[in-house]
C-alpha positions in Angstrom: 133.3 67.9 117.6 131.5 68.7 114.2 130.4 72.7 114.1 127.3 73.8 115.1 124.8 76.5 114.3 121.9 77.8 115.7 118.9 79.2 113.5 116.7 82.0 114.5 113.1 82.0 113.5 109.5 83.0 113.9 107.4 80.5 115.4 104.5 80.1 112.8 104.0 76.7 110.9 105.4 78.7 107.7 108.4 79.9 109.4 109.2 77.1 110.8 108.8 74.9 107.5 111.5 77.6 106.0 114.2 77.3 109.0 114.0 73.6 108.6 114.2 73.6 104.8 117.3 75.9 105.1 118.3 73.3 107.8 118.2 70.7 105.4 120.1 73.0 102.8 122.8 73.4 105.5 123.1 69.7 106.1 123.4 68.8 102.5 126.6 71.0 102.1 128.1 70.0 105.3 127.1 66.5 106.7 129.0 66.8 109.8 127.1 69.9 110.9 124.7 70.2 113.6 121.8 73.0 113.2 119.5 73.7 115.7 116.2 75.7 115.5 115.5 78.6 118.3 112.0 80.1 118.1 111.8 83.7 118.5 108.6 85.6 119.1 108.3 89.0 117.3 106.3 92.2 117.4 104.4 91.3 114.6 103.5 87.9 116.0 102.5 89.1 119.2 99.9 91.9 117.9 97.6 90.2 115.8 94.2 92.3 116.4 95.7 95.7 114.6 96.2 95.8 110.8 99.9 95.7 110.0 99.8 99.2 108.5 98.4 100.7 112.1 101.0 98.9 114.2 103.7 101.1 112.4 107.3 100.5 112.8 109.5 98.5 110.3 111.0 95.3 110.9 107.9 94.0 112.7 108.8 90.2 111.9 112.5 90.6 112.0 113.7 92.9 114.8 113.8 90.8 117.8 115.6 88.2 115.7 118.2 90.5 114.4 118.8 91.3 118.0 119.3 88.2 119.0 121.7 87.6 116.0 123.7 90.8 117.2 123.8 89.3 120.9 125.4 86.2 119.7 122.4 84.1 120.9 121.9 82.5 117.6 124.4 82.4 114.5 121.9 82.8 111.6 118.2 83.7 110.9 116.2 82.5 108.5 113.3 85.3 107.4 110.9 85.8 104.7 112.8 88.3 102.4 109.4 90.4 102.1 109.4 91.0 105.7 113.1 92.4 105.6 113.1 96.5 106.2 115.3 97.9 103.8 118.0 98.9 105.6 119.8 96.1 107.7 121.3 96.6 111.2 125.1 97.6 111.2 127.3 94.3 112.0 124.4 92.1 110.1 124.2 91.5 106.2 122.4 89.5 104.0 124.4 86.2 103.5 122.5 84.0 101.4 119.4 84.3 99.1 118.3 80.7 98.2 116.2 79.9 95.0 113.1 81.6 94.9 109.8 80.2 94.9 106.7 81.7 92.9 106.6 85.6 93.8 103.1 85.7 92.8 99.9 86.1 95.1 96.9 83.8 94.7 93.2 84.0 95.2 91.8 81.4 97.2 87.7 81.7 97.1 85.0 79.8 99.1 82.9 79.0 96.0 85.7 78.3 93.5 85.1 81.6 91.7 87.9 83.5 90.2 88.6 87.1 91.3 86.9 88.6 88.1 83.8 86.3 88.8 83.3 87.4 92.6 79.6 88.8 93.2 79.7 92.7 93.4 80.4 93.8 96.5 82.2 90.5 97.7 84.6 90.4 100.7 88.1 89.8 100.2 90.4 89.1 103.2 93.6 90.8 103.5 95.8 93.1 105.9 98.3 94.4 103.0 97.7 97.7 101.5 99.6 96.5 98.5 97.1 94.0 98.0 93.8 95.8 98.8 94.9 99.1 96.4 95.5 96.6 93.5 92.1 94.7 94.2 90.2 98.0 94.5 91.7 99.3 91.0 90.6 96.1 89.4 87.2 95.9 91.3 86.2 99.3 93.3 83.2 97.2 94.1 84.9 95.0 96.3 84.7 95.1 100.3 88.2 94.7 101.7 88.2 92.8 105.1 90.8 93.1 107.4 92.6 89.8 107.9 95.6 88.8 110.3 97.0 85.6 111.4 98.9 82.7 110.0 98.0 80.8 107.0 95.9 78.3 108.7 94.0 81.1 110.7 93.2 82.7 107.3 91.9 79.9 105.6 89.8 78.7 108.6 88.2 82.4 108.8 87.6 81.9 105.0 85.8 78.7 105.4 83.7 80.1 108.1 82.0 82.2 105.7 83.5 85.4 107.0 84.4 86.7 103.4 84.0 85.5 100.1 88.1 84.9 99.0 91.2 85.9 100.7 94.3 86.5 98.9 97.8 85.2 99.9 101.3 84.4 98.7 101.8 81.7 96.4 105.1 80.5 98.1 103.6 80.2 101.8 100.6 78.1 100.3 102.7 75.7 98.2 105.3 75.3 101.1 102.7 74.2 103.0 101.2 71.6 100.9 98.0 73.5 100.2 98.3 74.2 96.7 95.1 72.4 96.1 93.4 75.3 97.6 94.5 78.0 95.2 91.5 79.0 92.9 93.3 81.5 90.7 96.9 82.7 90.7 97.1 86.4 90.2 99.6 87.3 87.5 101.7 90.6 87.4 99.0 92.5 85.4 96.2 92.2 88.2 98.4 91.9 91.2 102.3 93.0 91.4 104.0 91.0 94.3 105.6 92.6 97.3 109.4 93.2 97.2 111.1 89.9 97.7 108.1 87.6 98.1 108.4 84.2 97.5 112.4 84.4 98.4 114.1 83.8 101.8 116.6 85.9 103.6 119.5 83.9 105.4 121.2 86.7 107.7 124.2 86.6 109.6 126.9 88.8 111.3 129.2 90.2 109.1 132.5 88.4 109.0 131.1 85.7 111.2 132.5 82.2 110.7 129.1 81.0 109.9 129.2 83.2 106.5 131.5 80.5 105.0 129.0 77.8 106.0 125.9 79.7 105.0 127.3 81.2 101.3 126.9 77.7 99.4 123.1 78.3 99.6 122.7 81.2 98.1 121.2 81.5 94.6 123.1 83.8 92.5 120.2 84.8 90.0 117.7 85.5 92.8 119.8 87.7 94.8 120.5 89.7 91.7 116.7 90.0 91.0 116.2 90.5 95.1 118.8 93.2 95.2 117.1 95.3 92.3 113.7 95.1 94.1 114.9 95.9 97.5 116.7 99.2 95.8 113.6 100.0 94.8 111.7 99.5 97.9 114.8 101.6 99.8 114.6 104.6 97.6 110.7 104.8 98.1 111.1 104.0 102.0 108.4 101.4 101.7 107.1 98.9 104.5 104.0 97.3 105.2 102.6 100.9 105.5 102.4 101.8 102.2 101.1 100.0 99.0 104.2 99.7 96.9 105.0 96.7 94.8 108.1 95.4 92.3 108.7 92.4 90.5 112.1 91.4 88.8 112.7 89.1 85.9 116.2 87.8 84.6 116.4 86.6 81.3 120.1 85.7 80.8 122.1 88.9 81.5 119.1 91.2 81.2 117.2 92.4 84.2 113.7 93.8 84.1 112.0 95.4 87.0 108.4 96.4 87.2 107.6 98.7 89.6 104.3 100.3 91.1 102.8 102.8 93.9 99.1 103.1 94.0 96.8 105.1 96.5 95.0 103.1 99.0 91.7 103.2 97.3 93.5 101.8 94.3 92.0 105.2 92.5 95.6 105.8 91.2 98.1 103.6 90.2 101.7 104.4 89.0 103.4 101.8 87.4 106.5 101.5 85.0 109.4 99.1 84.0 112.9 99.4 83.6 115.5 97.2 82.1 119.3 96.8 81.9 122.5 94.6 82.6 122.0 92.3 85.8 124.9 93.7 86.9 123.1 96.9 87.5 120.1 95.6 89.1 120.4 97.7 92.3 121.2 101.0 89.9 117.7 99.9 88.0 115.9 99.2 90.9 116.8 103.1 92.0 116.1 104.6 88.6 112.8 103.1 88.3 111.9 104.4 91.9 113.1 107.8 90.7 110.7 107.5 87.7 107.8 106.8 89.7 108.5 109.7 92.1 108.4 112.0 89.3 105.2 110.8 87.8 103.5 111.7 91.3 104.4 108.5 93.8 106.0 111.0 95.8 102.9 112.8 96.6 101.1 109.5 97.2 103.9 108.6 99.6 104.1 111.9 101.5 99.8 111.9 101.7 99.8 107.9 103.3 102.9 109.2 105.8 101.1 111.9 107.0 97.5 110.1 107.4 96.9 107.3 110.2 95.4 104.9 107.6 
């Protein structure tokens, strides 16, 4: 009998696309492998009428899936890397990080206007504190409209005229074949991405037979970059509740990381970058975080932790 694996995934159209894509990669690597999908509803999927920052807690979109993995109900989990908390539960590991899609954010406008062309006081939909802080840093006049739900739901609310534009991750829009809806790709001078955005995380139990089957799906370059970004996030103890952003790049054996911490209103943005050998990406992430903390990010983060946004 050929071996079989069960992938745990959220049930959104994008999450299913990602799990099915990983299943196709597994089948390419192991033609005799049987791969099934199991949909698991997470806390983040159940609470849709409250901004993520107010829901609180880490791992809103992964915890229940990780519990199924630990219990042996599934053999591996496919997550969006940006949903992964900095710390992994004991007994689990990130076994593979496939090649990354675009890490950038995109603006989708109802009228085809770019960010700097939107009228004064225009409403822009997002529930991400990271996005709203950077939007307000560039355009303090904008009105941020809370926006939750899957990609289809967000696009529908835009099309219904509830807001002038929305900001989404480029990766999700492209993966679902909706690239023609993109008005503008927001480069990192305008909108620094979330840690791990555009990358997938394949999580398994440590020292499990599935590790050897999943490991060939790892893209070493992507993994190095994401490790650096996540080390930065881990030092800052960031999650959905704080405006923290980072984007790493690899140029040969040189790793460059740009990181940011901002106040909610975008009135203060602390940004810096650091570069060094790719093999030291985690150390560079930690050092960059320390530099931002020394420049005042510690006070911003402390005030955010003490406030209920």
